[in-house]
Every structure is written in C-alpha cells, then in structure tokens.
N, C-alpha and C positions, 0 to 999 in steps of 0.2 A: 027755226028747227025745234022750237019747243024748249027753250032753255037759254042761259046766257052763253054768249059767244066766248070761246076760249081765246084768251089773249096770248099772242106770241111772246116768247121770252125775249127780253131786250138784249141787244149785243153788249158784250162785256165792256167794250170801249165806250159805249154810250153811258153805261152805268158809272164807269170811272169818271166821265165828263161831268155828270150831274153831282157826283160825290165831291169833286174838287170845287165846283161852283158853289155848292152849299157851304163848304168849309171856308172859302174865300169871303162869302157874304157874312158868315158868322164872325170872321176876324175883323172885317171892316165895321160891323155894326156894334161890336162890343164896346161897353162904356167903362169897363174896369181896367183898361190898359192906359197907362199914362203916356201915350204917344198920339199925337194929332192924327186924325183920320186921313188927312192929305198925305202925311208921311207914310202911313200904312199902305195907302194906295200906291205910292211911289215904290215902296219896298216890294209889293206884290208884282208890279209891272217889271221891276228890275229882275226879279227871279224868273218870271215867265219869258221875258224877251232876251235876257242875256245869260241866264244860268240853267235854263231848262232845255233838255234835248230830247227829241223823239226819234227813235230808230225804227224803221220799218223794214222787215225782212220778208220778201215774197218767196214762197216755196212752190216749186212745181211738184207734180206727182212723184217724180223720181228722186226728189231731195229727201235726205234723212234729217229730220228736225233734231235728233239727238246729236248727230255729228256737228251740226251748226251750233247747238247750245254748248257743246263741249269746248268751244273756243272762248266762251264768255262766262262771267259770273255776275253776281249782283253789283260788283264794283267796276265792271267793264274791263277786268284784268284777266290774263290767261290763267286757267286753273292749272295746278301742278299735275304731274303725270298720274299719280295715284287717284286724284279726284276724278280724272277723266276715265280711268279704268273702272273705278267704282260705279260711276254714272253709266258707263257702257254695260257693265254686268247687270245692274238692276233695271236698265232699260230693256234688256233682253228678257228679264223675268216677266215683263208685261206680255211679250209675245208668247211665252210658254205658259202664261196664266198661273204663275207661282206667286205666292204671297211675298211681296218685297219685305214687309215687316217681319214675317217669320224667318225669312232667309237672313235678314240682317241680325236678328236676335240669335239665331242658331249658329251662324258662321262668320259674318263679317264683323260683328261687334268686337271681336278680339283685336282687330286691326285698328280700332279707334283708341286703343290704350295709348297712354303717353309714351310707353316704351318705343312705339313705332314712329313717333314724331321726333325722337331724339336725333339731332344731327350727327352724322358719321362722316369721316373723311377717308377717302381712298385716293392716295396720291394728292393731286391738287383739287380734286372734286369734293365738294361738301354738299351732301343731300340728306334728307330724312332717311332713317333706317328703312322705312317701308319701300322707298324707291329702290334702294340697293337690294332689298329682299326680292322685289319683282325682277330685277336684272339677273340676280343669281338663280331665281326660279326658272326664268326663261332659258338660261344657258343649260341648266340641268335637264329641262324637259325637251328642248329643241336640239341640243348638242351642236350649237353653233354660237359664234361670237355675237354679242348684242351691243348695239349702239346706245350708250347711256343717255344720250340726248334725245333718243326716240323710243323711250320705253313704252309709251302709249300705243303708237302704231305697231310696234313690235308685238305687244300683247294682243292687239286686235287681230293681227295676222295669225298669231298662235291659236287664239280661240276659234278663228274661222277654219284653220286646218284641223284642229282637234275635233270639232263638231260634237261638243258635249250634248247628250240627249236632254239634259236639264241643267238649269243654273245651279241647282243644289249639288249636282255632280261636279261642276266646275269649282264651286266654292270649297267643296270637300277636298279636291285635289290641292288647292292652295293651302288649306289647313294642314295637310300631310307634310308639306314642306316648311310650314311656319314654325313648328316645334323644333326641328333640328336647327333652323336658322337662329332661333332664340338662344339655344345652347351655344352655338358658335359665336354669337355676338356678345352675350352677357358673360359667358365663361364662369358663371357663379355656382354651378352645380357640379357634382362629381359625375364622372362618366366619360366614355371615350371621346365624345364630341367636344366637351369642355377641355379635356386634356389636349386634344389635337389643336383646338383653337388657341390655347394658351401658348403653345409652341409657335404656331403660325403668327401670332401677334408679335412675339419676340423677333421673328424674322420679317416682320412687316409684310406678310404675305396673306392676302385674303382671296387671291386669284383662284385658289384651289377649292374654295367653299362650295361652288356648284357640284363638284365631284363628291365632296363629303356629304352634301345634302342628298344627292341621288343615291348614294350608298346607304344612308340612314333610312331612306324611304323604301328602297327596293331590295337591298341585300338581306339575307337571313340575319337575325340578331347576333348569332354566334360569329358571323363573318365581319361585322361592322368594325369592331375594335382592331382586328388584325389587318383589315384592308386599310384603315386609317393609319396604322403603323407604317405600312409600306409607302403610303402617300407622303407621310411626314418624312420618312427616310429619304425619299426621292428629293424633296425640297432641301433637307439638311445636308445631304451628301453633296449635292450640286453646289450649294453655297460654300461649304467648307472647302471643296475642291476648286473654288473660284471659277466655276462654269457659268456661262451667261444665263441670265434668267429672263431675257426679253421674250422668249417664245413660250413662257410658262402658260399664258392664256391659251395659245393654240394647242399646247400639249394637254392641257386640262380638258379642252373640248374634244380632242381626239380620244382621250381616255373614256370620257362619257359615251362617245359614239361607239367605241369598242365594246363597252359594257352592255350597251343597248342591243348590239348585234350578236352578243354571245350570252353572257349572264352576269348578274351582279353578285360576284363572289370574290374571295381573296385570291383564288387561283387565277381568275380572269384579270385581276389587277396586276398580279405578278407577271402573267404572260404578256400583257401589254408593255410593261416596262422592259421585259427581256427583249422584245422585238425592236426597241428603240436603238438604232445604231448611229444616227447622225450626232454630231458634236452638240447640236442645239437641243437634243432631247434624250441623250443616253443616260443610263443609270450607272453611276460610278461603282467600280468593283471594290471589294474589301481592301485590296492592295493599295489602290489609289486613295481611297478614303482614309485608311490608316496612316499612310505616308503624310497626307495633308494635315491630319489631326495632330501628328507629332510635331510638325514644324511651323505651321502658319501662325501669324500673330492674331490673337483673338481678344485684344484689348484696345479700346479707342477706335476711332473711325466707324462708329455705329455698331461695334461688336459687343460692347459691355452688356447690353440687354440680352443679346443672343447667348453670350457665354454664361450669363447667370441662369438662363433657362436651360441650357445644356447641362450645367452642373446640378441643377435641381433634379432633372430627369435621371442623370447618372447616379445621383444619390439614391433614388428609388431603386435603380438597378443593382446598386451595391448592397442594399439592405438584405440581409439573410432572413430566413424564416424565424430565427431565434433573436433577431434584433428588435428592439423596441421601435415601433413605428413613430416617426417624427414628422410633424406637419410644420414645414418651414414657412415663415411669414415674409412679408415685404421688408421686414427689418434686416434681413440677411442680404449683405452686399458683397461685391467682389473685393478681394484684397490680394496684393502681391505678397508671396512669401519672401523671396529675395526682392527687395524694393527696387524701384526704378533708379533711384539715386543710392547706390549701395556702397560706394567707395569708402565712406567714413567708418562703417561698422562691419564690413564684410571683406576682410583681407583676402588676398590671393592665396593659392595653394602653398606658396612659399612663405606665407606669413607676412609678406610685405603689403603695405597699403598701395593700391593701384594708383597710377598717375592720373587716371580719369575714369569716368564710367558712362560716357556718351559717345556716340559715333562721330559727331562733329568735332569733339575735342580730340578723339583718337586720330582723325584724319590730319589734324594740325600738328600732331606730335611726330618729331623726327628722331629724337634720342630715346628710343624705346626698343627693347629687345624683342625678337620674334616670339619667344615663348610667352612673354607678358602680353604682347599684342594679341596673340592667338587666344589666350585665356579671356582677355577683356572682350574680344569679338564674340566668343562663345557665350559669355554671360549676357551681352547686349541682345544677341539673337534669341536667347532662351527666356528673357524676362517676361515677354508678353505672350508666351505660349501657354496652352491650357494647363500644362503640368505645374506651372508656377503660380496658378491662381486658385484661391480657395474661397468658400463662402463663410463669412463670419458675421456675427451680430453687429449691427451698425455701431452700437455703443463701444464695442471692442475695437472696431476698425481704426479709430483715431489713436488708441493705445498702442497698436502694433506698429504703424507708421514705418520709419526707417531704422528701427532698432535691430540689434543683432538677432541671429536665430536662437541663441540661448535664452534671450529675453522673451522671444515670441512663443517658444515651445510650451510653457505652462498654459498660456491662453488658448493655443491650438488644441492641446490635449483636453482642455475643459469644454470643448465645443460639442453640441449635440449632433453635429454633422459628422457622420462616419468618415467621409473622405477627407475632411479637415483634420480629424483626430489622427488619421493615418500619417499625415505629414508631420504632426507633432511627435509621432513615435520614432521618427528618424533621429539618429545621433548627430547628423550633419546635413546641411542643405547646400548643394552645389549643382553645377550643370548636369552631372551624372544623375543626381537624385531627381532633378526636374525631368530629365528624359525618361527615367524609370517610371515616374508617375504619369507622364504623357502616354507611355505604352499601356499602363494599367487602364487609364481612362479611354484610350482608343479601343481596347478590348471590350470594355463595358459599352462603348458607343456602338460597336458592331452588333452587340446583342440587343441594345435598345432600338436601334434602327437598322434592321437586318438587310442583307443583300438579297436581290431576287435571282441572282445567278447561282447555278448549282455548284460551280467552281469559282472560288473567290479570286 
C-alpha cells in the first residue's frame, strides 16, 4: 500500500505479561544480590504458585462496571460508603462530559479535609463524620428515615430520583448542606446553629440535625434563629417533662415533610408542633413545663451536663441590656447551694440539728416528730432541683462544699454569674428560697424556650 503497515496496539494484559517476565529475568540474573540464584528461583515460584491470584470478571453489555468496582478496592476490601458515593458521583461526570478534576477542585475537595474523617459516635454507632453528614443530608432532602448501614444505596436512590441535570448541580447541593453541618458538629463559631447544637449536645440529641440543616438551607435568614429556638424548645420541654423521646426521629422527619409541603418558616415550624396531639409527639404547654421545672431532679443520672447547659442559657436570658456581657468558660461547674449532706452546718427552722439528711436514714427512723420529718423530706426533695443549683468557678467549687450558707455567701456574691450572685443576695437559704428561685428560673426558661400554643 506504499508505506509501512500499521501495527495493532498490543492488549494490556500482554504488555503486563512481558513486563513481569522482564522483571523476573532481571532479578534472577542480577549478580549484586547475596542470595543464590536457585533460592531466588524458588522464591519467585513460591510467589507465583502460592501467593499470586488473578481475578477475572466478565461483563455483559447490561453490567455496570462502576457498580462492580464499587465493591472492591486495591486491597480487595469493601470501600466505605462515602468512597462509593464519591466514585459514583465522579463516574457520572464521565457521562455528562464534565471535568472530574475541575469538579473535585471546585466542590469535592472540601470533603477530603481531616475534619470529615474524624470519628463521631451516635448511640452505639461509630463512623467518620462524612458518613453521618450524608445520612443527615438524605433525611433533610428526602424527608424519610435512612438506614445508616445502607447510606450508599440510599444515596444512589436519591440521586436517581432527583435527576440532577449536571454533576456540578449535585455537588453544589451537597455543599449547601455541608456548611450548616460543620457548624452543628464543631460548635466552634457564634451563631444560631452553634448555639442550637451546643444545647442539643448537652441533651445528647443529634436526631434533629436534619431539620436544622434543612432550615439553614431553605428558610429566610431572619427565620433560622427563631425556628431553631422552637425546635430546641420542643426537645428541652419534652425532656424536662419526662416525655418519651423514642419517636424523635419520626417526628423530625414529619417536621421536614411538613416544611417541604408548606414553607420553611418559623410560623410553619410552630404550626407543625401545634398540630401534634399524640403523647409521643405533643409540645408541652407552659403549665406542664413550668410545673416540671419546679420539681424535677436535675442532678445526677445524666442530668449534670444538661443542667449546666440550661443554666448557661438562662444566664444569657437574665442578662439585661445594662449588664456587662460575660462569656462563661468550661471552668464553670454545678454546685449545690444547700449541700447534699447538709445536716452538720444547716440546722432546721427550729435551730435544732436534724437527725438525718438522707431518705434511707429517714425511713429507718421511728422516734422522729412529724414536723421534723416533713422538713427533712422537703429539703431532700429540693436539694437536686434547679433552684438549688448554681454555676461557680471550678476553683471555688471545692471551697463551697458542705459549709454553711453564711460562709458561702461572700463567694456567691463575688461570682461573675448574675444568677449565682442573686442567690448570694439572700439573707437565708431554705426550701422556700429554693422554690422561689426555681420559679424565677422557670419564668426565664419559658422565655428562652417559648411555647407554640397561643394559650399556655
């Protein structure tokens, strides 16, 4: 044909065969290795015959090579869910003829940060943050419960239903949710999301994060803080009133679904909660919340962290416009004003020293008058209520201990915490004083976490 014949390109498997043959020959013929040639031959044979495996996968026209690849990686181990999601997204960029490198640099690279690799625990489940992000993202977008063990197929189903016109549009949607999730998890910046997340962390509740994320993405900026306040109020009121939390996931999904079908606004959030009548989902009234706030024990049994968070928020509520703003640190801890073991330094109203200061001792006492018994019972019942608990600097906590109120007062009055100073301003500290303070804190709590009902 008037020229050299074009050579056909060799199959890659044949190229690989000649490569390894050349490398094996090179190894066997080398003279600078202090290993006998026979031993080198034996070593190569051992690797080829006993340690080397070849896997052949035959695909038909209907098979998706990406789906099959998604079950394997270079080590022959399952990839984690977010690896599979990433591979699936960028595989689709080939079909849409978008530059994978550009998409990665513009959108996905943020998810490669070490922040997203950090393990997080939700209940008994420990996973990288990125997996929990995708789970929360899917709940927020699809308004239905997601199986954490099936995040990858759940995401593929979501992407198929959503039918993004481009991969860039898909990645942009993920990015919109990534920022609020970062605020919710890190809680390191000021703003409504971090404030909300700090409270929810104290209550060990991340179930409501998808609703918070959806509000942050879709609600007008002026509605986000107020909407999150009602969402926090719902969680806190139900917890303080000892109402079951087992349906919180379903209720969160129902809230998102309601917002999607109406609008993402504070009024829509309030309307949803007003409509909840079942015991498993209702929003407690002011009367119920206030009553529980006055009487329930909020110390021990997992409550210490919650109560500290409540008092920190109530301190903000108590601060007037003429008060100096105080930023309280982790050094502030809970302290009983009337101590748990009060008998030695806290005489009864009669001036007498009580015969005991614990329930189990009281039950064993037979030679005790009804007036004394009643006063001891009232003190025991009031000790762990919120009215008897204050925030103090950790260094001062040990100094307060079980001493008398007269000895505690100067330290309480010297506190930067307004609600703690208020206790120090009292002339005496008894059950009536504890109840008065509980009522004060209950009023503040109803302002901090308001009711959705028009009539309390």
